[in-house]
KEDRENRO-900843 format. One record per atom (N, C-alpha, C, CB): residue number from 1; x, y, z; residue in three letters. Coordinates in nm, 4 decimals. Glycine has a CB too. Layout:
rec num: NUM&X: X&Y: Y&Z: Z&residuo: ala
...
***
This chain:
rec num: 1&X: 0.0668&Y: -0.1524&Z: -0.0256&residuo: arg
rec num: 1&X: -0.0114&Y: -0.0214&Z: -0.0086&residuo: arg
rec num: 1&X: 0.0910&Y: 0.1282&Z: -0.0266&residuo: arg
rec num: 1&X: -0.0826&Y: -0.0298&Z: 0.1573&residuo: arg
rec num: 2&X: 0.1876&Y: 0.1338&Z: 0.0528&residuo: ile
rec num: 2&X: 0.2962&Y: 0.2464&Z: 0.0671&residuo: ile
rec num: 2&X: 0.3216&Y: 0.2656&Z: -0.0749&residuo: ile
rec num: 2&X: 0.4389&Y: 0.2080&Z: 0.1566&residuo: ile
rec num: 3&X: 0.3734&Y: 0.1865&Z: -0.1447&residuo: ala
rec num: 3&X: 0.4537&Y: 0.1986&Z: -0.2404&residuo: ala
rec num: 3&X: 0.3129&Y: 0.2204&Z: -0.3703&residuo: ala
rec num: 3&X: 0.5725&Y: 0.0544&Z: -0.2448&residuo: ala
rec num: 4&X: 0.1912&Y: 0.2029&Z: -0.3220&residuo: asp
rec num: 4&X: 0.0944&Y: 0.2480&Z: -0.4388&residuo: asp
rec num: 4&X: 0.0243&Y: 0.3944&Z: -0.3709&residuo: asp
rec num: 4&X: -0.0402&Y: 0.1084&Z: -0.4776&residuo: asp
rec num: 5&X: 0.0753&Y: 0.4175&Z: -0.2588&residuo: ala
rec num: 5&X: 0.0514&Y: 0.5362&Z: -0.1989&residuo: ala
rec num: 5&X: 0.1194&Y: 0.6676&Z: -0.2531&residuo: ala
rec num: 5&X: 0.0843&Y: 0.5163&Z: -0.0703&residuo: ala
rec num: 6&X: 0.2557&Y: 0.6210&Z: -0.2699&residuo: his
rec num: 6&X: 0.4173&Y: 0.7121&Z: -0.3067&residuo: his
rec num: 6&X: 0.3878&Y: 0.7474&Z: -0.4425&residuo: his
rec num: 6&X: 0.5895&Y: 0.6105&Z: -0.3030&residuo: his
rec num: 7&X: 0.3180&Y: 0.6173&Z: -0.5109&residuo: ala
rec num: 7&X: 0.3169&Y: 0.6295&Z: -0.6660&residuo: ala
rec num: 7&X: 0.1759&Y: 0.7327&Z: -0.7168&residuo: ala
rec num: 7&X: 0.3028&Y: 0.4536&Z: -0.7359&residuo: ala
rec num: 8&X: 0.1050&Y: 0.7087&Z: -0.6588&residuo: asn
rec num: 8&X: -0.0008&Y: 0.7978&Z: -0.6448&residuo: asn
rec num: 8&X: 0.0196&Y: 0.9459&Z: -0.6376&residuo: asn
rec num: 8&X: -0.0636&Y: 0.7622&Z: -0.5389&residuo: asn
rec num: 9&X: 0.1160&Y: 0.9563&Z: -0.5358&residuo: cys
rec num: 9&X: 0.1439&Y: 1.1086&Z: -0.5011&residuo: cys
rec num: 9&X: 0.1711&Y: 1.1874&Z: -0.6427&residuo: cys
rec num: 9&X: 0.2867&Y: 1.1238&Z: -0.3936&residuo: cys
rec num: 10&X: 0.2537&Y: 1.0959&Z: -0.7427&residuo: leu
rec num: 10&X: 0.3541&Y: 1.1546&Z: -0.8335&residuo: leu
rec num: 10&X: 0.2222&Y: 1.1726&Z: -0.9125&residuo: leu
rec num: 10&X: 0.4997&Y: 1.0622&Z: -0.8980&residuo: leu
rec num: 11&X: 0.1038&Y: 1.1530&Z: -0.9523&residuo: val
rec num: 11&X: 0.0226&Y: 1.1662&Z: -1.0267&residuo: val
rec num: 11&X: -0.0064&Y: 1.3292&Z: -1.0401&residuo: val
rec num: 11&X: -0.0775&Y: 1.0793&Z: -0.9867&residuo: val
rec num: 12&X: -0.0410&Y: 1.3912&Z: -0.9285&residuo: asn
rec num: 12&X: -0.0639&Y: 1.5306&Z: -0.9530&residuo: asn
rec num: 12&X: 0.0384&Y: 1.6298&Z: -0.9374&residuo: asn
rec num: 12&X: -0.1591&Y: 1.5688&Z: -0.8791&residuo: asn
rec num: 13&X: 0.1627&Y: 1.5650&Z: -0.8666&residuo: leu
rec num: 13&X: 0.2690&Y: 1.6706&Z: -0.8470&residuo: leu
rec num: 13&X: 0.3284&Y: 1.7410&Z: -0.9448&residuo: leu
rec num: 13&X: 0.3655&Y: 1.6251&Z: -0.7899&residuo: leu
rec num: 14&X: 0.3369&Y: 1.6257&Z: -1.0828&residuo: thr
rec num: 14&X: 0.4022&Y: 1.7238&Z: -1.1797&residuo: thr
rec num: 14&X: 0.3140&Y: 1.8696&Z: -1.2502&residuo: thr
rec num: 14&X: 0.4451&Y: 1.6242&Z: -1.3025&residuo: thr
rec num: 15&X: 0.1585&Y: 1.8440&Z: -1.2649&residuo: leu
rec num: 15&X: 0.1063&Y: 1.9212&Z: -1.2576&residuo: leu
rec num: 15&X: 0.1226&Y: 2.0534&Z: -1.1673&residuo: leu
rec num: 15&X: 0.0328&Y: 1.8655&Z: -1.2547&residuo: leu
rec num: 16&X: 0.0817&Y: 2.0116&Z: -1.0539&residuo: phe
rec num: 16&X: 0.1188&Y: 2.1299&Z: -0.9294&residuo: phe
rec num: 16&X: 0.2753&Y: 2.2079&Z: -0.9422&residuo: phe
rec num: 16&X: 0.1208&Y: 2.0386&Z: -0.7609&residuo: phe
rec num: 17&X: 0.3762&Y: 2.1174&Z: -1.0066&residuo: ala
rec num: 17&X: 0.5084&Y: 2.1935&Z: -0.9960&residuo: ala
rec num: 17&X: 0.5150&Y: 2.2776&Z: -1.1330&residuo: ala
rec num: 17&X: 0.6460&Y: 2.0852&Z: -0.9778&residuo: ala
rec num: 18&X: 0.4342&Y: 2.2720&Z: -1.2258&residuo: val
rec num: 18&X: 0.4353&Y: 2.3260&Z: -1.3406&residuo: val
rec num: 18&X: 0.3360&Y: 2.4629&Z: -1.2879&residuo: val
rec num: 18&X: 0.3815&Y: 2.2166&Z: -1.4664&residuo: val
rec num: 19&X: 0.2238&Y: 2.4399&Z: -1.2449&residuo: ile
rec num: 19&X: 0.1451&Y: 2.5507&Z: -1.2120&residuo: ile
rec num: 19&X: 0.2251&Y: 2.6818&Z: -1.1036&residuo: ile
rec num: 19&X: 0.0123&Y: 2.4777&Z: -1.1402&residuo: ile
rec num: 20&X: 0.3191&Y: 2.5886&Z: -1.0338&residuo: val
rec num: 20&X: 0.3903&Y: 2.7021&Z: -0.9204&residuo: val
rec num: 20&X: 0.5247&Y: 2.7829&Z: -0.9976&residuo: val
rec num: 20&X: 0.4626&Y: 2.6021&Z: -0.7590&residuo: val
rec num: 21&X: 0.6003&Y: 2.6824&Z: -1.0931&residuo: val
rec num: 21&X: 0.6827&Y: 2.7404&Z: -1.1803&residuo: val
rec num: 21&X: 0.5987&Y: 2.8348&Z: -1.2747&residuo: val
rec num: 21&X: 0.7587&Y: 2.6343&Z: -1.2526&residuo: val
rec num: 22&X: 0.5167&Y: 2.8204&Z: -1.3380&residuo: val
rec num: 22&X: 0.4399&Y: 2.9133&Z: -1.4253&residuo: val
rec num: 22&X: 0.4198&Y: 3.0379&Z: -1.3219&residuo: val
rec num: 22&X: 0.2877&Y: 2.8422&Z: -1.4858&residuo: val
rec num: 23&X: 0.3359&Y: 3.0102&Z: -1.2158&residuo: ala
rec num: 23&X: 0.3330&Y: 3.1467&Z: -1.1222&residuo: ala
rec num: 23&X: 0.4399&Y: 3.2301&Z: -1.0637&residuo: ala
rec num: 23&X: 0.2725&Y: 3.1197&Z: -1.0143&residuo: ala
rec num: 24&X: 0.5792&Y: 3.1542&Z: -1.0885&residuo: gly
rec num: 24&X: 0.7030&Y: 3.2253&Z: -1.0086&residuo: gly
rec num: 24&X: 0.7230&Y: 3.3223&Z: -1.1654&residuo: gly
rec num: 24&X: 0.8727&Y: 3.0908&Z: -0.9401&residuo: gly
rec num: 25&X: 0.7260&Y: 3.2399&Z: -1.2952&residuo: gln
rec num: 25&X: 0.7743&Y: 3.3054&Z: -1.3777&residuo: gln
rec num: 25&X: 0.7049&Y: 3.4612&Z: -1.4083&residuo: gln
rec num: 25&X: 0.7760&Y: 3.2164&Z: -1.4784&residuo: gln
rec num: 26&X: 0.5594&Y: 3.4298&Z: -1.3983&residuo: leu
rec num: 26&X: 0.4432&Y: 3.5464&Z: -1.4303&residuo: leu
rec num: 26&X: 0.4742&Y: 3.6429&Z: -1.2796&residuo: leu
rec num: 26&X: 0.2400&Y: 3.4642&Z: -1.4437&residuo: leu
rec num: 27&X: 0.5839&Y: 3.5924&Z: -1.1760&residuo: gly
rec num: 27&X: 0.5574&Y: 3.6971&Z: -1.0753&residuo: gly
rec num: 27&X: 0.4088&Y: 3.7073&Z: -1.0107&residuo: gly
rec num: 27&X: 0.5892&Y: 3.8282&Z: -1.1421&residuo: gly
rec num: 28&X: 0.3496&Y: 3.5854&Z: -0.9930&residuo: lys
rec num: 28&X: 0.2662&Y: 3.5708&Z: -0.9058&residuo: lys
rec num: 28&X: 0.2217&Y: 3.4628&Z: -0.8148&residuo: lys
rec num: 28&X: 0.1957&Y: 3.5994&Z: -0.9541&residuo: lys
rec num: 29&X: 0.3147&Y: 3.4670&Z: -0.7602&residuo: leu
rec num: 29&X: 0.3019&Y: 3.3439&Z: -0.6573&residuo: leu
rec num: 29&X: 0.2191&Y: 3.3965&Z: -0.5708&residuo: leu
rec num: 29&X: 0.4329&Y: 3.2888&Z: -0.5823&residuo: leu
rec num: 30&X: 0.2006&Y: 3.5098&Z: -0.5075&residuo: glu
rec num: 30&X: 0.1267&Y: 3.5403&Z: -0.3980&residuo: glu
rec num: 30&X: -0.0360&Y: 3.5305&Z: -0.4601&residuo: glu
rec num: 30&X: 0.1774&Y: 3.6935&Z: -0.3354&residuo: glu
rec num: 31&X: -0.0552&Y: 3.5158&Z: -0.5609&residuo: ala
rec num: 31&X: -0.1966&Y: 3.4487&Z: -0.6487&residuo: ala
rec num: 31&X: -0.2557&Y: 3.3370&Z: -0.5776&residuo: ala
rec num: 31&X: -0.1601&Y: 3.3821&Z: -0.8058&residuo: ala
rec num: 32&X: -0.1571&Y: 3.2640&Z: -0.5859&residuo: ile
rec num: 32&X: -0.1985&Y: 3.0823&Z: -0.5466&residuo: ile
rec num: 32&X: -0.1548&Y: 3.0660&Z: -0.4176&residuo: ile
rec num: 32&X: -0.1128&Y: 2.9468&Z: -0.6441&residuo: ile
rec num: 33&X: -0.0612&Y: 3.1379&Z: -0.3242&residuo: ala
rec num: 33&X: -0.0374&Y: 3.1643&Z: -0.2236&residuo: ala
rec num: 33&X: -0.1235&Y: 3.0828&Z: -0.0874&residuo: ala
rec num: 33&X: -0.0460&Y: 3.2927&Z: -0.2421&residuo: ala
rec num: 34&X: -0.2265&Y: 3.1249&Z: -0.1161&residuo: ala
rec num: 34&X: -0.3376&Y: 3.1063&Z: -0.0410&residuo: ala
rec num: 34&X: -0.3907&Y: 2.9376&Z: -0.0376&residuo: ala
rec num: 34&X: -0.4456&Y: 3.2080&Z: -0.1036&residuo: ala
rec num: 35&X: -0.4011&Y: 2.9150&Z: -0.1612&residuo: leu
rec num: 35&X: -0.4102&Y: 2.7730&Z: -0.2291&residuo: leu
rec num: 35&X: -0.3386&Y: 2.6588&Z: -0.2271&residuo: leu
rec num: 35&X: -0.4072&Y: 2.7823&Z: -0.3340&residuo: leu
rec num: 36&X: -0.2081&Y: 2.7055&Z: -0.2240&residuo: ala
rec num: 36&X: -0.1045&Y: 2.5816&Z: -0.2201&residuo: ala
rec num: 36&X: -0.1160&Y: 2.4964&Z: -0.1241&residuo: ala
rec num: 36&X: 0.0279&Y: 2.6155&Z: -0.2102&residuo: ala
rec num: 37&X: -0.1170&Y: 2.5499&Z: 0.0450&residuo: pro
rec num: 37&X: -0.1375&Y: 2.4569&Z: 0.1606&residuo: pro
rec num: 37&X: -0.2325&Y: 2.3791&Z: 0.1341&residuo: pro
rec num: 37&X: -0.1645&Y: 2.5133&Z: 0.2829&residuo: pro
rec num: 38&X: -0.3751&Y: 2.4183&Z: 0.0443&residuo: leu
rec num: 38&X: -0.4767&Y: 2.3293&Z: 0.0696&residuo: leu
rec num: 38&X: -0.4602&Y: 2.2304&Z: -0.0109&residuo: leu
rec num: 38&X: -0.5997&Y: 2.3773&Z: 0.0604&residuo: leu
rec num: 39&X: -0.3979&Y: 2.2547&Z: -0.1048&residuo: val
rec num: 39&X: -0.3366&Y: 2.1517&Z: -0.2083&residuo: val
rec num: 39&X: -0.2707&Y: 2.0345&Z: -0.1589&residuo: val
rec num: 39&X: -0.2371&Y: 2.2140&Z: -0.2914&residuo: val
rec num: 40&X: -0.1910&Y: 2.0818&Z: -0.0426&residuo: leu
rec num: 40&X: -0.0885&Y: 1.9952&Z: 0.0464&residuo: leu
rec num: 40&X: -0.2095&Y: 1.8962&Z: 0.1662&residuo: leu
rec num: 40&X: 0.0444&Y: 2.1338&Z: 0.1523&residuo: leu
rec num: 41&X: -0.2824&Y: 1.9672&Z: 0.1807&residuo: tyr
rec num: 41&X: -0.3528&Y: 1.8800&Z: 0.2947&residuo: tyr
rec num: 41&X: -0.4680&Y: 1.8330&Z: 0.2129&residuo: tyr
rec num: 41&X: -0.4033&Y: 1.9658&Z: 0.4429&residuo: tyr
rec num: 42&X: -0.5356&Y: 1.8360&Z: 0.1003&residuo: ala
rec num: 42&X: -0.6269&Y: 1.7123&Z: 0.0255&residuo: ala
rec num: 42&X: -0.5015&Y: 1.6293&Z: -0.0007&residuo: ala
rec num: 42&X: -0.7293&Y: 1.7556&Z: -0.1373&residuo: ala
rec num: 43&X: -0.3692&Y: 1.6630&Z: -0.0408&residuo: arg
rec num: 43&X: -0.3103&Y: 1.5366&Z: -0.0777&residuo: arg
rec num: 43&X: -0.2644&Y: 1.4326&Z: 0.0175&residuo: arg
rec num: 43&X: -0.2091&Y: 1.5636&Z: -0.1482&residuo: arg
rec num: 44&X: -0.2486&Y: 1.5134&Z: 0.1289&residuo: ile
rec num: 44&X: -0.2111&Y: 1.4183&Z: 0.2806&residuo: ile
rec num: 44&X: -0.3397&Y: 1.3640&Z: 0.3051&residuo: ile
rec num: 44&X: -0.1546&Y: 1.5126&Z: 0.4367&residuo: ile
rec num: 45&X: -0.4352&Y: 1.4029&Z: 0.2657&residuo: gly
rec num: 45&X: -0.5884&Y: 1.3229&Z: 0.3047&residuo: gly
rec num: 45&X: -0.5760&Y: 1.2069&Z: 0.2003&residuo: gly
rec num: 45&X: -0.7572&Y: 1.4305&Z: 0.2739&residuo: gly
rec num: 46&X: -0.5767&Y: 1.2450&Z: 0.1207&residuo: gln
rec num: 46&X: -0.5928&Y: 1.1513&Z: -0.0124&residuo: gln
rec num: 46&X: -0.4882&Y: 1.0050&Z: 0.0240&residuo: gln
rec num: 46&X: -0.5250&Y: 1.2549&Z: -0.1785&residuo: gln
rec num: 47&X: -0.3511&Y: 1.0378&Z: 0.0563&residuo: ser
rec num: 47&X: -0.2557&Y: 0.9671&Z: 0.0956&residuo: ser
rec num: 47&X: -0.2903&Y: 0.8848&Z: 0.1932&residuo: ser
rec num: 47&X: -0.1613&Y: 1.0336&Z: 0.1253&residuo: ser
rec num: 48&X: -0.3523&Y: 0.9202&Z: 0.2993&residuo: leu
rec num: 48&X: -0.4144&Y: 0.8600&Z: 0.4239&residuo: leu
rec num: 48&X: -0.5305&Y: 0.7529&Z: 0.3871&residuo: leu
rec num: 48&X: -0.4776&Y: 0.9814&Z: 0.5164&residuo: leu
rec num: 49&X: -0.5981&Y: 0.8151&Z: 0.2971&residuo: ala
rec num: 49&X: -0.7282&Y: 0.7416&Z: 0.2732&residuo: ala
rec num: 49&X: -0.6507&Y: 0.5763&Z: 0.1733&residuo: ala
rec num: 49&X: -0.8639&Y: 0.8758&Z: 0.1552&residuo: ala
rec num: 50&X: -0.5582&Y: 0.6476&Z: 0.0913&residuo: his
rec num: 50&X: -0.4866&Y: 0.5238&Z: 0.0231&residuo: his
rec num: 50&X: -0.4337&Y: 0.4351&Z: 0.0866&residuo: his
rec num: 50&X: -0.3936&Y: 0.5490&Z: -0.0510&residuo: his
rec num: 51&X: -0.3892&Y: 0.4615&Z: 0.1932&residuo: leu
rec num: 51&X: -0.3329&Y: 0.3840&Z: 0.2955&residuo: leu
rec num: 51&X: -0.4020&Y: 0.3024&Z: 0.3906&residuo: leu
rec num: 51&X: -0.2693&Y: 0.4565&Z: 0.3602&residuo: leu
rec num: 52&X: -0.5494&Y: 0.3373&Z: 0.4110&residuo: ser
rec num: 52&X: -0.6087&Y: 0.3153&Z: 0.5094&residuo: ser
rec num: 52&X: -0.6728&Y: 0.1563&Z: 0.4455&residuo: ser
rec num: 52&X: -0.7072&Y: 0.4477&Z: 0.5529&residuo: ser
rec num: 53&X: -0.7133&Y: 0.1930&Z: 0.3660&residuo: gly
rec num: 53&X: -0.7761&Y: 0.0292&Z: 0.2483&residuo: gly
rec num: 53&X: -0.8038&Y: 0.0425&Z: 0.1527&residuo: gly
rec num: 53&X: -0.8971&Y: -0.0550&Z: 0.2645&residuo: gly
rec num: 54&X: -0.8537&Y: -0.0368&Z: 0.1002&residuo: thr
rec num: 54&X: -0.9027&Y: -0.0555&Z: -0.0464&residuo: thr
rec num: 54&X: -1.0470&Y: -0.0613&Z: -0.0738&residuo: thr
rec num: 54&X: -0.8506&Y: -0.1784&Z: -0.1008&residuo: thr
rec num: 55&X: -1.1275&Y: -0.0322&Z: 0.0714&residuo: gly
rec num: 55&X: -1.2938&Y: -0.0671&Z: 0.0381&residuo: gly
rec num: 55&X: -1.3428&Y: 0.0658&Z: -0.0510&residuo: gly
rec num: 55&X: -1.4057&Y: -0.0820&Z: 0.2061&residuo: gly
rec num: 56&X: -1.4772&Y: 0.0157&Z: -0.0377&residuo: thr
rec num: 56&X: -1.5497&Y: 0.1328&Z: -0.1189&residuo: thr
rec num: 56&X: -1.5570&Y: 0.2761&Z: -0.0328&residuo: thr
rec num: 56&X: -1.7136&Y: 0.0818&Z: -0.1560&residuo: thr
rec num: 57&X: -1.5285&Y: 0.3058&Z: 0.0622&residuo: leu
rec num: 57&X: -1.5616&Y: 0.4004&Z: 0.1538&residuo: leu
rec num: 57&X: -1.4287&Y: 0.4705&Z: 0.1105&residuo: leu
rec num: 57&X: -1.5910&Y: 0.3536&Z: 0.3159&residuo: leu
rec num: 58&X: -1.3040&Y: 0.3536&Z: 0.1113&residuo: asn
rec num: 58&X: -1.1658&Y: 0.4497&Z: 0.1141&residuo: asn
rec num: 58&X: -1.1461&Y: 0.4825&Z: -0.0155&residuo: asn
rec num: 58&X: -1.0247&Y: 0.3818&Z: 0.1705&residuo: asn
rec num: 59&X: -1.2237&Y: 0.4239&Z: -0.1323&residuo: val
rec num: 59&X: -1.1613&Y: 0.4550&Z: -0.2608&residuo: val
rec num: 59&X: -1.2683&Y: 0.6105&Z: -0.2855&residuo: val
rec num: 59&X: -1.1801&Y: 0.2994&Z: -0.3964&residuo: val
rec num: 60&X: -1.3434&Y: 0.6425&Z: -0.2184&residuo: leu
rec num: 60&X: -1.4619&Y: 0.7287&Z: -0.2761&residuo: leu
rec num: 60&X: -1.3946&Y: 0.8525&Z: -0.1607&residuo: leu
rec num: 60&X: -1.6652&Y: 0.6537&Z: -0.2519&residuo: leu
rec num: 61&X: -1.3424&Y: 0.8459&Z: -0.0590&residuo: val
rec num: 61&X: -1.2786&Y: 0.9619&Z: -0.0091&residuo: val
rec num: 61&X: -1.1641&Y: 0.9402&Z: -0.0673&residuo: val
rec num: 61&X: -1.2712&Y: 0.9847&Z: 0.1363&residuo: val
rec num: 62&X: -1.0710&Y: 0.8825&Z: -0.1182&residuo: arg
rec num: 62&X: -0.9543&Y: 0.9369&Z: -0.1909&residuo: arg
rec num: 62&X: -0.9823&Y: 1.0059&Z: -0.3358&residuo: arg
rec num: 62&X: -0.8562&Y: 0.8202&Z: -0.2096&residuo: arg
rec num: 63&X: -1.1078&Y: 0.9458&Z: -0.3764&residuo: ala
rec num: 63&X: -1.1096&Y: 1.0243&Z: -0.5248&residuo: ala
rec num: 63&X: -1.1821&Y: 1.1520&Z: -0.4778&residuo: ala
rec num: 63&X: -1.2034&Y: 0.9366&Z: -0.6663&residuo: ala
rec num: 64&X: -1.2424&Y: 1.1479&Z: -0.3862&residuo: ser
rec num: 64&X: -1.2625&Y: 1.3212&Z: -0.3286&residuo: ser
rec num: 64&X: -1.1449&Y: 1.3905&Z: -0.2962&residuo: ser
rec num: 64&X: -1.3472&Y: 1.3388&Z: -0.1865&residuo: ser
rec num: 65&X: -1.0615&Y: 1.3456&Z: -0.2262&residuo: phe
rec num: 65&X: -0.9649&Y: 1.4348&Z: -0.2139&residuo: phe
rec num: 65&X: -0.8910&Y: 1.4716&Z: -0.3389&residuo: phe
rec num: 65&X: -0.8823&Y: 1.3899&Z: -0.1217&residuo: phe
rec num: 66&X: -0.8843&Y: 1.3632&Z: -0.4660&residuo: trp
rec num: 66&X: -0.8182&Y: 1.3807&Z: -0.5715&residuo: trp
rec num: 66&X: -0.8930&Y: 1.4810&Z: -0.6394&residuo: trp
rec num: 66&X: -0.7949&Y: 1.2643&Z: -0.6410&residuo: trp
rec num: 67&X: -1.0436&Y: 1.4850&Z: -0.6279&residuo: ala
rec num: 67&X: -1.1206&Y: 1.6069&Z: -0.6657&residuo: ala
rec num: 67&X: -1.1024&Y: 1.7321&Z: -0.6538&residuo: ala
rec num: 67&X: -1.2102&Y: 1.6070&Z: -0.6245&residuo: ala
rec num: 68&X: -1.0721&Y: 1.7344&Z: -0.5363&residuo: val
rec num: 68&X: -1.0654&Y: 1.8644&Z: -0.4478&residuo: val
rec num: 68&X: -0.9091&Y: 1.9159&Z: -0.5321&residuo: val
rec num: 68&X: -1.0558&Y: 1.8263&Z: -0.2356&residuo: val
rec num: 69&X: -0.8250&Y: 1.8445&Z: -0.5104&residuo: gln
rec num: 69&X: -0.6951&Y: 1.9116&Z: -0.5644&residuo: gln
rec num: 69&X: -0.6855&Y: 1.9094&Z: -0.7508&residuo: gln
rec num: 69&X: -0.5529&Y: 1.8126&Z: -0.4890&residuo: gln
rec num: 70&X: -0.7700&Y: 1.8999&Z: -0.8021&residuo: leu
rec num: 70&X: -0.7970&Y: 1.9318&Z: -0.9417&residuo: leu
rec num: 70&X: -0.8611&Y: 2.0502&Z: -0.9441&residuo: leu
rec num: 70&X: -0.8737&Y: 1.8341&Z: -1.0129&residuo: leu
rec num: 71&X: -0.9896&Y: 2.0434&Z: -0.8293&residuo: ala
rec num: 71&X: -1.0691&Y: 2.2074&Z: -0.8470&residuo: ala
rec num: 71&X: -0.9323&Y: 2.3097&Z: -0.7946&residuo: ala
rec num: 71&X: -1.2489&Y: 2.2350&Z: -0.7071&residuo: ala
rec num: 72&X: -0.8682&Y: 2.2776&Z: -0.6889&residuo: leu
rec num: 72&X: -0.7846&Y: 2.3824&Z: -0.6367&residuo: leu
rec num: 72&X: -0.6573&Y: 2.4123&Z: -0.7791&residuo: leu
rec num: 72&X: -0.7098&Y: 2.3178&Z: -0.4668&residuo: leu
rec num: 73&X: -0.6442&Y: 2.3055&Z: -0.8538&residuo: phe
rec num: 73&X: -0.5619&Y: 2.3433&Z: -0.9475&residuo: phe
rec num: 73&X: -0.6201&Y: 2.4352&Z: -1.0680&residuo: phe
rec num: 73&X: -0.5073&Y: 2.2255&Z: -0.9924&residuo: phe
rec num: 74&X: -0.7687&Y: 2.4062&Z: -1.0801&residuo: val
rec num: 74&X: -0.8450&Y: 2.4928&Z: -1.1972&residuo: val
rec num: 74&X: -0.8776&Y: 2.6518&Z: -1.1090&residuo: val
rec num: 74&X: -1.0238&Y: 2.3945&Z: -1.2572&residuo: val
rec num: 75&X: -0.8807&Y: 2.6657&Z: -1.0087&residuo: leu
rec num: 75&X: -0.8833&Y: 2.7882&Z: -0.9326&residuo: leu
rec num: 75&X: -0.7256&Y: 2.8511&Z: -0.9490&residuo: leu
rec num: 75&X: -0.9305&Y: 2.7540&Z: -0.7671&residuo: leu
rec num: 76&X: -0.6197&Y: 2.8132&Z: -0.9329&residuo: met
rec num: 76&X: -0.4899&Y: 2.8532&Z: -0.9280&residuo: met
rec num: 76&X: -0.4743&Y: 2.8905&Z: -1.0589&residuo: met
rec num: 76&X: -0.3932&Y: 2.7562&Z: -0.8790&residuo: met
rec num: 77&X: -0.5248&Y: 2.8267&Z: -1.1639&residuo: leu
rec num: 77&X: -0.4826&Y: 2.8703&Z: -1.3087&residuo: leu
rec num: 77&X: -0.5728&Y: 2.9937&Z: -1.3448&residuo: leu
rec num: 77&X: -0.5048&Y: 2.7434&Z: -1.4247&residuo: leu
rec num: 78&X: -0.6704&Y: 2.9974&Z: -1.2941&residuo: leu
rec num: 78&X: -0.7910&Y: 3.1068&Z: -1.3214&residuo: leu
rec num: 78&X: -0.7556&Y: 3.2304&Z: -1.2433&residuo: leu
rec num: 78&X: -0.9480&Y: 3.0528&Z: -1.2696&residuo: leu
rec num: 79&X: -0.6603&Y: 3.2026&Z: -1.1344&residuo: lys
rec num: 79&X: -0.6198&Y: 3.3372&Z: -1.0707&residuo: lys
rec num: 79&X: -0.4849&Y: 3.3669&Z: -1.1590&residuo: lys
rec num: 79&X: -0.5894&Y: 3.3267&Z: -0.8878&residuo: lys
rec num: 80&X: -0.3530&Y: 3.2773&Z: -1.1961&residuo: leu
rec num: 80&X: -0.3008&Y: 3.3078&Z: -1.2806&residuo: leu
rec num: 80&X: -0.3267&Y: 3.3740&Z: -1.4470&residuo: leu
rec num: 80&X: -0.2602&Y: 3.2260&Z: -1.2634&residuo: leu
rec num: 81&X: -0.4436&Y: 3.3339&Z: -1.4899&residuo: trp
rec num: 81&X: -0.5124&Y: 3.3756&Z: -1.5894&residuo: trp
rec num: 81&X: -0.5688&Y: 3.5289&Z: -1.5941&residuo: trp
rec num: 81&X: -0.6088&Y: 3.2855&Z: -1.5955&residuo: trp
rec num: 82&X: -0.5951&Y: 3.5815&Z: -1.4518&residuo: ala
rec num: 82&X: -0.6534&Y: 3.7092&Z: -1.4511&residuo: ala
rec num: 82&X: -0.5260&Y: 3.7928&Z: -1.4286&residuo: ala
rec num: 82&X: -0.7717&Y: 3.7283&Z: -1.3396&residuo: ala
***
């Protein structure tokens, strides 16, 4: 489960890194600064759900945390676009 949780972490890491690098290049890190910790919290929640088991509830919780991360990425991109 630990190896799977680690591999799962890498799924969104690239996208998050690209958003942060682009924000830095645009000089807009402050625009996403409030959302970045929320991504981390959702990532931790997803990892804990991944480690806790493979039951239906675990999968739903894990997917919910993943969806929160995607929504935060969209908000970050919208803030960079504005």
